N, CA, C, O and CB atoms as a CASP TS submission, in Angstrom:
PFRMAT TS
TARGET T0000
AUTHOR 0000-0000-0000
METHOD Language model
MODEL 1
PARENT N/A
ATOM      1  N   UNK     1      -8.406 -29.339   8.157  1.00  0.00           N
ATOM      2  CA  UNK     1      -6.986 -29.215   7.993  1.00  0.00           C
ATOM      3  C   UNK     1      -6.604 -27.787   8.384  1.00  0.00           C
ATOM      4  O   UNK     1      -7.258 -26.825   7.981  1.00  0.00           O
ATOM      5  CB  UNK     1      -6.550 -29.557   6.534  1.00  0.00           C
ATOM      6  N   UNK     2      -5.566 -27.670   9.154  1.00  0.00           N
ATOM      7  CA  UNK     2      -5.081 -26.357   9.572  1.00  0.00           C
ATOM      8  C   UNK     2      -3.590 -26.231   9.265  1.00  0.00           C
ATOM      9  O   UNK     2      -2.883 -27.221   9.075  1.00  0.00           O
ATOM     10  CB  UNK     2      -5.346 -26.130  11.081  1.00  0.00           C
ATOM     11  N   UNK     3      -3.144 -24.985   9.225  1.00  0.00           N
ATOM     12  CA  UNK     3      -1.730 -24.674   9.012  1.00  0.00           C
ATOM     13  C   UNK     3      -1.296 -23.754  10.142  1.00  0.00           C
ATOM     14  O   UNK     3      -2.049 -22.880  10.573  1.00  0.00           O
ATOM     15  CB  UNK     3      -1.480 -24.009   7.601  1.00  0.00           C
ATOM     16  N   UNK     4      -0.093 -23.958  10.608  1.00  0.00           N
ATOM     17  CA  UNK     4       0.506 -23.059  11.597  1.00  0.00           C
ATOM     18  C   UNK     4       1.856 -22.607  11.064  1.00  0.00           C
ATOM     19  O   UNK     4       2.465 -23.286  10.237  1.00  0.00           O
ATOM     20  CB  UNK     4       0.656 -23.756  12.995  1.00  0.00           C
ATOM     21  N   UNK     5       2.317 -21.464  11.538  1.00  0.00           N
ATOM     22  CA  UNK     5       3.618 -20.957  11.123  1.00  0.00           C
ATOM     23  C   UNK     5       4.450 -20.628  12.365  1.00  0.00           C
ATOM     24  O   UNK     5       3.947 -20.101  13.357  1.00  0.00           O
ATOM     25  CB  UNK     5       3.460 -19.704  10.213  1.00  0.00           C
ATOM     26  N   UNK     6       5.721 -20.953  12.274  1.00  0.00           N
ATOM     27  CA  UNK     6       6.671 -20.597  13.325  1.00  0.00           C
ATOM     28  C   UNK     6       7.699 -19.655  12.712  1.00  0.00           C
ATOM     29  O   UNK     6       8.234 -19.922  11.636  1.00  0.00           O
ATOM     30  CB  UNK     6       7.359 -21.873  13.946  1.00  0.00           C
ATOM     31  N   UNK     7       7.962 -18.584  13.384  1.00  0.00           N
ATOM     32  CA  UNK     7       8.949 -17.618  12.896  1.00  0.00           C
ATOM     33  C   UNK     7      10.262 -17.701  13.685  1.00  0.00           C
ATOM     34  O   UNK     7      11.167 -16.890  13.489  1.00  0.00           O
ATOM     35  CB  UNK     7       8.380 -16.198  12.977  1.00  0.00           C
ATOM     36  N   UNK     8      10.349 -18.700  14.587  1.00  0.00           N
ATOM     37  CA  UNK     8      11.557 -18.823  15.417  1.00  0.00           C
ATOM     38  C   UNK     8      12.074 -20.260  15.458  1.00  0.00           C
ATOM     39  O   UNK     8      12.539 -20.737  16.493  1.00  0.00           O
ATOM     40  CB  UNK     8      11.272 -18.337  16.840  1.00  0.00           C
ATOM     41  N   UNK     9      11.985 -20.938  14.320  1.00  0.00           N
ATOM     42  CA  UNK     9      12.542 -22.283  14.222  1.00  0.00           C
ATOM     43  C   UNK     9      11.782 -23.345  14.988  1.00  0.00           C
ATOM     44  O   UNK     9      12.359 -24.372  15.345  1.00  0.00           O
ATOM     45  CB  UNK     9      13.930 -22.268  14.693  1.00  0.00           C
ATOM     46  N   UNK    10      10.502 -23.126  15.251  1.00  0.00           N
ATOM     47  CA  UNK    10       9.681 -24.132  15.911  1.00  0.00           C
ATOM     48  C   UNK    10       9.574 -23.983  17.417  1.00  0.00           C
ATOM     49  O   UNK    10       8.952 -24.823  18.068  1.00  0.00           O
ATOM     50  CB  UNK    10      10.210 -25.463  15.606  1.00  0.00           C
ATOM     51  N   UNK    11      10.161 -22.943  17.991  1.00  0.00           N
ATOM     52  CA  UNK    11      10.056 -22.718  19.432  1.00  0.00           C
ATOM     53  C   UNK    11       8.625 -22.315  19.799  1.00  0.00           C
ATOM     54  O   UNK    11       8.075 -22.796  20.789  1.00  0.00           O
ATOM     55  CB  UNK    11      11.061 -21.628  19.889  1.00  0.00           C
ATOM     56  N   UNK    12       8.031 -21.434  19.000  1.00  0.00           N
ATOM     57  CA  UNK    12       6.639 -21.030  19.238  1.00  0.00           C
ATOM     58  C   UNK    12       5.893 -21.035  17.909  1.00  0.00           C
ATOM     59  O   UNK    12       6.495 -20.985  16.837  1.00  0.00           O
ATOM     60  CB  UNK    12       6.565 -19.616  19.912  1.00  0.00           C
ATOM     61  N   UNK    13       4.545 -21.098  18.007  1.00  0.00           N
ATOM     62  CA  UNK    13       3.717 -21.221  16.814  1.00  0.00           C
ATOM     63  C   UNK    13       2.587 -20.211  16.842  1.00  0.00           C
ATOM     64  O   UNK    13       1.994 -19.959  17.891  1.00  0.00           O
ATOM     65  CB  UNK    13       3.157 -22.636  16.690  1.00  0.00           C
ATOM     66  N   UNK    14       2.286 -19.629  15.680  1.00  0.00           N
ATOM     67  CA  UNK    14       1.147 -18.740  15.530  1.00  0.00           C
ATOM     68  C   UNK    14      -0.136 -19.575  15.605  1.00  0.00           C
ATOM     69  O   UNK    14      -0.075 -20.790  15.416  1.00  0.00           O
ATOM     70  CB  UNK    14       1.228 -17.946  14.186  1.00  0.00           C
ATOM     71  N   UNK    15      -1.293 -18.962  15.874  1.00  0.00           N
ATOM     72  CA  UNK    15      -2.557 -19.710  15.907  1.00  0.00           C
ATOM     73  C   UNK    15      -2.845 -20.406  14.568  1.00  0.00           C
ATOM     74  O   UNK    15      -2.356 -19.993  13.516  1.00  0.00           O
ATOM     75  CB  UNK    15      -3.717 -18.767  16.263  1.00  0.00           C
ATOM     76  N   UNK    16      -3.647 -21.466  14.637  1.00  0.00           N
ATOM     77  CA  UNK    16      -4.029 -22.225  13.443  1.00  0.00           C
ATOM     78  C   UNK    16      -4.764 -21.352  12.438  1.00  0.00           C
ATOM     79  O   UNK    16      -5.535 -20.467  12.809  1.00  0.00           O
ATOM     80  CB  UNK    16      -4.901 -23.415  13.828  1.00  0.00           C
ATOM     81  N   UNK    17      -4.514 -21.617  11.156  1.00  0.00           N
ATOM     82  CA  UNK    17      -5.287 -21.028  10.064  1.00  0.00           C
ATOM     83  C   UNK    17      -6.041 -22.183   9.409  1.00  0.00           C
ATOM     84  O   UNK    17      -5.418 -23.131   8.931  1.00  0.00           O
ATOM     85  CB  UNK    17      -4.358 -20.253   9.019  1.00  0.00           C
ATOM     86  N   UNK    18      -7.370 -22.116   9.381  1.00  0.00           N
ATOM     87  CA  UNK    18      -8.185 -23.189   8.813  1.00  0.00           C
ATOM     88  C   UNK    18      -8.055 -23.201   7.299  1.00  0.00           C
ATOM     89  O   UNK    18      -8.266 -22.184   6.639  1.00  0.00           O
ATOM     90  CB  UNK    18      -9.660 -23.029   9.221  1.00  0.00           C
ATOM     91  N   UNK    19      -7.705 -24.362   6.752  1.00  0.00           N
ATOM     92  CA  UNK    19      -7.601 -24.546   5.305  1.00  0.00           C
ATOM     93  C   UNK    19      -8.862 -25.219   4.785  1.00  0.00           C
ATOM     94  O   UNK    19      -9.434 -24.773   3.790  1.00  0.00           O
ATOM     95  CB  UNK    19      -6.349 -25.382   4.940  1.00  0.00           C
ATOM     96  N   UNK    20      -9.305 -26.290   5.448  1.00  0.00           N
ATOM     97  CA  UNK    20     -10.476 -27.045   4.998  1.00  0.00           C
ATOM     98  C   UNK    20     -11.146 -27.675   6.206  1.00  0.00           C
ATOM     99  O   UNK    20     -10.487 -28.288   7.046  1.00  0.00           O
ATOM    100  CB  UNK    20     -10.083 -28.134   3.954  1.00  0.00           C
ATOM    101  N   UNK    21     -12.455 -27.521   6.288  1.00  0.00           N
ATOM    102  CA  UNK    21     -13.239 -28.058   7.401  1.00  0.00           C
ATOM    103  C   UNK    21     -14.019 -29.281   6.927  1.00  0.00           C
ATOM    104  O   UNK    21     -15.220 -29.202   6.667  1.00  0.00           O
ATOM    105  CB  UNK    21     -14.203 -26.980   7.977  1.00  0.00           C
ATOM    106  N   UNK    22     -13.330 -30.397   6.819  1.00  0.00           N
ATOM    107  CA  UNK    22     -13.935 -31.634   6.348  1.00  0.00           C
ATOM    108  C   UNK    22     -12.857 -32.679   6.194  1.00  0.00           C
ATOM    109  O   UNK    22     -11.703 -32.445   6.553  1.00  0.00           O
ATOM    110  CB  UNK    22     -14.686 -31.421   5.017  1.00  0.00           C
ATOM    111  N   UNK    23     -13.229 -33.853   5.652  1.00  0.00           N
ATOM    112  CA  UNK    23     -12.243 -34.911   5.465  1.00  0.00           C
ATOM    113  C   UNK    23     -11.134 -34.460   4.516  1.00  0.00           C
ATOM    114  O   UNK    23     -11.412 -33.945   3.433  1.00  0.00           O
ATOM    115  CB  UNK    23     -12.916 -36.181   4.930  1.00  0.00           C
ATOM    116  N   UNK    24      -9.902 -34.651   4.915  1.00  0.00           N
ATOM    117  CA  UNK    24      -8.768 -34.291   4.065  1.00  0.00           C
ATOM    118  C   UNK    24      -7.643 -35.294   4.277  1.00  0.00           C
ATOM    119  O   UNK    24      -7.595 -36.010   5.278  1.00  0.00           O
ATOM    120  CB  UNK    24      -8.280 -32.847   4.366  1.00  0.00           C
ATOM    121  N   UNK    25      -6.740 -35.319   3.300  1.00  0.00           N
ATOM    122  CA  UNK    25      -5.653 -36.297   3.372  1.00  0.00           C
ATOM    123  C   UNK    25      -4.364 -35.633   2.892  1.00  0.00           C
ATOM    124  O   UNK    25      -4.114 -34.467   3.197  1.00  0.00           O
ATOM    125  CB  UNK    25      -5.978 -37.569   2.516  1.00  0.00           C
ATOM    126  N   UNK    26      -3.562 -36.361   2.154  1.00  0.00           N
ATOM    127  CA  UNK    26      -2.234 -35.924   1.731  1.00  0.00           C
ATOM    128  C   UNK    26      -2.232 -34.463   1.310  1.00  0.00           C
ATOM    129  O   UNK    26      -3.128 -34.011   0.598  1.00  0.00           O
ATOM    130  CB  UNK    26      -1.733 -36.790   0.589  1.00  0.00           C
ATOM    131  N   UNK    27      -1.239 -33.743   1.746  1.00  0.00           N
ATOM    132  CA  UNK    27      -1.104 -32.335   1.369  1.00  0.00           C
ATOM    133  C   UNK    27       0.361 -31.990   1.153  1.00  0.00           C
ATOM    134  O   UNK    27       1.261 -32.687   1.622  1.00  0.00           O
ATOM    135  CB  UNK    27      -1.719 -31.417   2.446  1.00  0.00           C
ATOM    136  N   UNK    28       0.575 -30.902   0.435  1.00  0.00           N
ATOM    137  CA  UNK    28       1.914 -30.369   0.235  1.00  0.00           C
ATOM    138  C   UNK    28       1.791 -28.847   0.202  1.00  0.00           C
ATOM    139  O   UNK    28       0.746 -28.312  -0.168  1.00  0.00           O
ATOM    140  CB  UNK    28       2.575 -30.930  -1.087  1.00  0.00           C
ATOM    141  N   UNK    29       2.851 -28.159   0.585  1.00  0.00           N
ATOM    142  CA  UNK    29       2.778 -26.707   0.727  1.00  0.00           C
ATOM    143  C   UNK    29       4.054 -26.077   0.190  1.00  0.00           C
ATOM    144  O   UNK    29       5.134 -26.662   0.266  1.00  0.00           O
ATOM    145  CB  UNK    29       2.553 -26.307   2.204  1.00  0.00           C
ATOM    146  N   UNK    30       3.910 -24.863  -0.359  1.00  0.00           N
ATOM    147  CA  UNK    30       5.046 -24.082  -0.820  1.00  0.00           C
ATOM    148  C   UNK    30       4.827 -22.622  -0.450  1.00  0.00           C
ATOM    149  O   UNK    30       3.692 -22.193  -0.244  1.00  0.00           O
ATOM    150  CB  UNK    30       5.250 -24.241  -2.348  1.00  0.00           C
ATOM    151  N   UNK    31       5.895 -21.871  -0.367  1.00  0.00           N
ATOM    152  CA  UNK    31       5.809 -20.438  -0.112  1.00  0.00           C
ATOM    153  C   UNK    31       6.306 -19.717  -1.356  1.00  0.00           C
ATOM    154  O   UNK    31       7.414 -19.974  -1.826  1.00  0.00           O
ATOM    155  CB  UNK    31       6.637 -20.025   1.156  1.00  0.00           C
ATOM    156  N   UNK    32       5.478 -18.806  -1.894  1.00  0.00           N
ATOM    157  CA  UNK    32       5.844 -18.030  -3.069  1.00  0.00           C
ATOM    158  C   UNK    32       6.772 -16.872  -2.681  1.00  0.00           C
ATOM    159  O   UNK    32       6.886 -16.534  -1.503  1.00  0.00           O
ATOM    160  CB  UNK    32       4.584 -17.497  -3.773  1.00  0.00           C
ATOM    161  N   UNK    33       7.409 -16.289  -3.642  1.00  0.00           N
ATOM    162  CA  UNK    33       8.365 -15.203  -3.385  1.00  0.00           C
ATOM    163  C   UNK    33       7.753 -14.040  -2.619  1.00  0.00           C
ATOM    164  O   UNK    33       8.438 -13.399  -1.822  1.00  0.00           O
ATOM    165  CB  UNK    33       8.928 -14.697  -4.689  1.00  0.00           C
ATOM    166  N   UNK    34       6.467 -13.754  -2.849  1.00  0.00           N
ATOM    167  CA  UNK    34       5.826 -12.628  -2.153  1.00  0.00           C
ATOM    168  C   UNK    34       5.329 -13.007  -0.764  1.00  0.00           C
ATOM    169  O   UNK    34       4.750 -12.172  -0.069  1.00  0.00           O
ATOM    170  CB  UNK    34       4.665 -12.100  -2.978  1.00  0.00           C
ATOM    171  N   UNK    35       5.545 -14.257  -0.345  1.00  0.00           N
ATOM    172  CA  UNK    35       5.141 -14.705   0.979  1.00  0.00           C
ATOM    173  C   UNK    35       3.810 -15.426   1.016  1.00  0.00           C
ATOM    174  O   UNK    35       3.462 -16.010   2.043  1.00  0.00           O
ATOM    175  CB  UNK    35       5.084 -13.551   1.887  1.00  0.00           C
ATOM    176  N   UNK    36       3.037 -15.404  -0.098  1.00  0.00           N
ATOM    177  CA  UNK    36       1.799 -16.181  -0.145  1.00  0.00           C
ATOM    178  C   UNK    36       2.129 -17.661   0.006  1.00  0.00           C
ATOM    179  O   UNK    36       3.242 -18.090  -0.300  1.00  0.00           O
ATOM    180  CB  UNK    36       1.026 -15.922  -1.471  1.00  0.00           C
ATOM    181  N   UNK    37       1.161 -18.437   0.479  1.00  0.00           N
ATOM    182  CA  UNK    37       1.349 -19.869   0.695  1.00  0.00           C
ATOM    183  C   UNK    37       0.454 -20.636  -0.257  1.00  0.00           C
ATOM    184  O   UNK    37      -0.740 -20.353  -0.350  1.00  0.00           O
ATOM    185  CB  UNK    37       1.048 -20.259   2.162  1.00  0.00           C
ATOM    186  N   UNK    38       1.016 -21.606  -0.966  1.00  0.00           N
ATOM    187  CA  UNK    38       0.258 -22.487  -1.845  1.00  0.00           C
ATOM    188  C   UNK    38       0.132 -23.856  -1.198  1.00  0.00           C
ATOM    189  O   UNK    38       1.118 -24.421  -0.724  1.00  0.00           O
ATOM    190  CB  UNK    38       0.927 -22.598  -3.234  1.00  0.00           C
ATOM    191  N   UNK    39      -1.094 -24.388  -1.180  1.00  0.00           N
ATOM    192  CA  UNK    39      -1.340 -25.704  -0.577  1.00  0.00           C
ATOM    193  C   UNK    39      -2.148 -26.546  -1.558  1.00  0.00           C
ATOM    194  O   UNK    39      -3.175 -26.097  -2.066  1.00  0.00           O
ATOM    195  CB  UNK    39      -2.091 -25.572   0.795  1.00  0.00           C
ATOM    196  N   UNK    40      -1.692 -27.744  -1.820  1.00  0.00           N
ATOM    197  CA  UNK    40      -2.449 -28.709  -2.611  1.00  0.00           C
ATOM    198  C   UNK    40      -2.793 -29.844  -1.660  1.00  0.00           C
ATOM    199  O   UNK    40      -1.937 -30.318  -0.912  1.00  0.00           O
ATOM    200  CB  UNK    40      -1.635 -29.222  -3.882  1.00  0.00           C
ATOM    201  N   UNK    41      -4.070 -30.286  -1.690  1.00  0.00           N
ATOM    202  CA  UNK    41      -4.489 -31.318  -0.740  1.00  0.00           C
ATOM    203  C   UNK    41      -5.672 -32.124  -1.270  1.00  0.00           C
ATOM    204  O   UNK    41      -6.450 -31.636  -2.090  1.00  0.00           O
ATOM    205  CB  UNK    41      -4.851 -30.685   0.602  1.00  0.00           C
ATOM    206  N   UNK    42      -5.796 -33.349  -0.797  1.00  0.00           N
ATOM    207  CA  UNK    42      -6.945 -34.195  -1.104  1.00  0.00           C
ATOM    208  C   UNK    42      -8.058 -33.842  -0.136  1.00  0.00           C
ATOM    209  O   UNK    42      -7.807 -33.568   1.038  1.00  0.00           O
ATOM    210  CB  UNK    42      -6.582 -35.712  -1.018  1.00  0.00           C
ATOM    211  N   UNK    43      -9.310 -33.850  -0.638  1.00  0.00           N
ATOM    212  CA  UNK    43     -10.440 -33.530   0.231  1.00  0.00           C
ATOM    213  C   UNK    43     -11.745 -33.966  -0.403  1.00  0.00           C
ATOM    214  O   UNK    43     -11.794 -34.321  -1.580  1.00  0.00           O
ATOM    215  CB  UNK    43     -10.478 -32.034   0.539  1.00  0.00           C
ATOM    216  N   UNK    44     -12.811 -33.932   0.401  1.00  0.00           N
ATOM    217  CA  UNK    44     -14.128 -34.282  -0.103  1.00  0.00           C
ATOM    218  C   UNK    44     -15.192 -34.074   0.957  1.00  0.00           C
ATOM    219  O   UNK    44     -14.909 -33.624   2.068  1.00  0.00           O
ATOM    220  CB  UNK    44     -14.145 -35.718  -0.586  1.00  0.00           C
ATOM    221  N   UNK    45     -16.408 -34.406   0.597  1.00  0.00           N
ATOM    222  CA  UNK    45     -17.521 -34.312   1.540  1.00  0.00           C
ATOM    223  C   UNK    45     -17.733 -35.621   2.284  1.00  0.00           C
ATOM    224  O   UNK    45     -17.988 -35.620   3.488  1.00  0.00           O
ATOM    225  CB  UNK    45     -18.798 -33.916   0.813  1.00  0.00           C
ATOM    226  N   UNK    46     -17.628 -36.741   1.570  1.00  0.00           N
ATOM    227  CA  UNK    46     -17.843 -38.068   2.158  1.00  0.00           C
ATOM    228  C   UNK    46     -16.540 -38.700   2.657  1.00  0.00           C
ATOM    229  O   UNK    46     -16.511 -39.326   3.717  1.00  0.00           O
ATOM    230  CB  UNK    46     -18.500 -38.989   1.136  1.00  0.00           C
ATOM    231  N   UNK    47     -15.465 -38.529   1.884  1.00  0.00           N
ATOM    232  CA  UNK    47     -14.161 -39.077   2.259  1.00  0.00           C
ATOM    233  C   UNK    47     -13.076 -38.148   1.719  1.00  0.00           C
ATOM    234  O   UNK    47     -13.354 -37.305   0.866  1.00  0.00           O
ATOM    235  CB  UNK    47     -13.977 -40.537   1.711  1.00  0.00           C
ATOM    236  N   UNK    48     -11.869 -38.289   2.196  1.00  0.00           N
ATOM    237  CA  UNK    48     -10.818 -37.329   1.820  1.00  0.00           C
ATOM    238  C   UNK    48     -10.239 -37.534   0.423  1.00  0.00           C
ATOM    239  O   UNK    48      -9.351 -36.783   0.021  1.00  0.00           O
ATOM    240  CB  UNK    48      -9.708 -37.402   2.812  1.00  0.00           C
ATOM    241  N   UNK    49     -10.714 -38.527  -0.326  1.00  0.00           N
ATOM    242  CA  UNK    49     -10.093 -38.857  -1.604  1.00  0.00           C
ATOM    243  C   UNK    49     -10.974 -38.515  -2.801  1.00  0.00           C
ATOM    244  O   UNK    49     -10.758 -39.054  -3.886  1.00  0.00           O
ATOM    245  CB  UNK    49      -9.750 -40.318  -1.638  1.00  0.00           C
ATOM    246  N   UNK    50     -11.947 -37.644  -2.636  1.00  0.00           N
ATOM    247  CA  UNK    50     -12.867 -37.303  -3.722  1.00  0.00           C
ATOM    248  C   UNK    50     -12.248 -36.374  -4.758  1.00  0.00           C
ATOM    249  O   UNK    50     -12.536 -36.502  -5.948  1.00  0.00           O
ATOM    250  CB  UNK    50     -14.106 -36.664  -3.158  1.00  0.00           C
ATOM    251  N   UNK    51     -11.402 -35.442  -4.329  1.00  0.00           N
ATOM    252  CA  UNK    51     -10.817 -34.491  -5.275  1.00  0.00           C
ATOM    253  C   UNK    51      -9.503 -33.952  -4.739  1.00  0.00           C
ATOM    254  O   UNK    51      -9.148 -34.161  -3.579  1.00  0.00           O
ATOM    255  CB  UNK    51     -11.788 -33.335  -5.558  1.00  0.00           C
ATOM    256  N   UNK    52      -8.794 -33.258  -5.609  1.00  0.00           N
ATOM    257  CA  UNK    52      -7.551 -32.581  -5.231  1.00  0.00           C
ATOM    258  C   UNK    52      -7.770 -31.089  -5.438  1.00  0.00           C
ATOM    259  O   UNK    52      -8.252 -30.669  -6.490  1.00  0.00           O
ATOM    260  CB  UNK    52      -6.317 -33.106  -6.071  1.00  0.00           C
ATOM    261  N   UNK    53      -7.418 -30.291  -4.442  1.00  0.00           N
ATOM    262  CA  UNK    53      -7.642 -28.850  -4.477  1.00  0.00           C
ATOM    263  C   UNK    53      -6.323 -28.110  -4.302  1.00  0.00           C
ATOM    264  O   UNK    53      -5.459 -28.517  -3.526  1.00  0.00           O
ATOM    265  CB  UNK    53      -8.645 -28.427  -3.388  1.00  0.00           C
ATOM    266  N   UNK    54      -6.188 -27.008  -5.045  1.00  0.00           N
ATOM    267  CA  UNK    54      -5.067 -26.101  -4.836  1.00  0.00           C
ATOM    268  C   UNK    54      -5.624 -24.808  -4.267  1.00  0.00           C
ATOM    269  O   UNK    54      -6.598 -24.265  -4.788  1.00  0.00           O
ATOM    270  CB  UNK    54      -4.273 -25.846  -6.164  1.00  0.00           C
ATOM    271  N   UNK    55      -5.010 -24.315  -3.202  1.00  0.00           N
ATOM    272  CA  UNK    55      -5.437 -23.084  -2.545  1.00  0.00           C
ATOM    273  C   UNK    55      -4.229 -22.173  -2.394  1.00  0.00           C
ATOM    274  O   UNK    55      -3.166 -22.599  -1.944  1.00  0.00           O
ATOM    275  CB  UNK    55      -6.092 -23.377  -1.159  1.00  0.00           C
ATOM    276  N   UNK    56      -4.406 -20.912  -2.777  1.00  0.00           N
ATOM    277  CA  UNK    56      -3.352 -19.914  -2.546  1.00  0.00           C
ATOM    278  C   UNK    56      -3.862 -18.970  -1.467  1.00  0.00           C
ATOM    279  O   UNK    56      -4.901 -18.328  -1.622  1.00  0.00           O
ATOM    280  CB  UNK    56      -2.978 -19.127  -3.874  1.00  0.00           C
ATOM    281  N   UNK    57      -3.115 -18.896  -0.374  1.00  0.00           N
ATOM    282  CA  UNK    57      -3.504 -18.062   0.760  1.00  0.00           C
ATOM    283  C   UNK    57      -2.581 -16.851   0.828  1.00  0.00           C
ATOM    284  O   UNK    57      -1.362 -16.977   0.721  1.00  0.00           O
ATOM    285  CB  UNK    57      -3.456 -18.868   2.090  1.00  0.00           C
ATOM    286  N   UNK    58      -3.174 -15.690   1.006  1.00  0.00           N
ATOM    287  CA  UNK    58      -2.402 -14.463   1.087  1.00  0.00           C
ATOM    288  C   UNK    58      -1.522 -14.442   2.336  1.00  0.00           C
ATOM    289  O   UNK    58      -1.904 -14.953   3.389  1.00  0.00           O
ATOM    290  CB  UNK    58      -3.331 -13.257   1.078  1.00  0.00           C
ATOM    291  N   UNK    59      -0.372 -13.860   2.203  1.00  0.00           N
ATOM    292  CA  UNK    59       0.601 -13.764   3.291  1.00  0.00           C
ATOM    293  C   UNK    59      -0.001 -13.153   4.555  1.00  0.00           C
ATOM    294  O   UNK    59       0.333 -13.564   5.666  1.00  0.00           O
ATOM    295  CB  UNK    59       1.796 -12.942   2.845  1.00  0.00           C
ATOM    296  N   UNK    60      -0.891 -12.169   4.386  1.00  0.00           N
ATOM    297  CA  UNK    60      -1.462 -11.468   5.551  1.00  0.00           C
ATOM    298  C   UNK    60      -2.263 -12.375   6.469  1.00  0.00           C
ATOM    299  O   UNK    60      -2.498 -12.005   7.620  1.00  0.00           O
ATOM    300  CB  UNK    60      -2.344 -10.341   5.086  1.00  0.00           C
ATOM    301  N   UNK    61      -2.696 -13.555   6.011  1.00  0.00           N
ATOM    302  CA  UNK    61      -3.427 -14.478   6.884  1.00  0.00           C
ATOM    303  C   UNK    61      -2.542 -15.083   7.949  1.00  0.00           C
ATOM    304  O   UNK    61      -3.040 -15.663   8.914  1.00  0.00           O
ATOM    305  CB  UNK    61      -4.055 -15.578   6.070  1.00  0.00           C
ATOM    306  N   UNK    62      -1.243 -14.957   7.791  1.00  0.00           N
ATOM    307  CA  UNK    62      -0.293 -15.576   8.719  1.00  0.00           C
ATOM    308  C   UNK    62       0.402 -14.566   9.619  1.00  0.00           C
ATOM    309  O   UNK    62       1.490 -14.846  10.123  1.00  0.00           O
ATOM    310  CB  UNK    62       0.742 -16.352   7.950  1.00  0.00           C
ATOM    311  N   UNK    63      -0.186 -13.420   9.830  1.00  0.00           N
ATOM    312  CA  UNK    63       0.432 -12.394  10.694  1.00  0.00           C
ATOM    313  C   UNK    63      -0.085 -12.503  12.094  1.00  0.00           C
ATOM    314  O   UNK    63       0.317 -11.729  12.963  1.00  0.00           O
ATOM    315  CB  UNK    63       0.171 -10.988  10.159  1.00  0.00           C
TER
END
């Protein structure tokens, strides 16, 4: 699973940021006041429905 960010309304996109390298499914994302990104997603080793993970990524990863 990867995330990309656009700073110009979707005209151009920054390179992918890897969130999870394996089976993954439903996800949701939010941006905190300080610019960090929160992502909750389904993932696992055998299939994407083994567990639910929350990841907070620092804003600097998206520069």
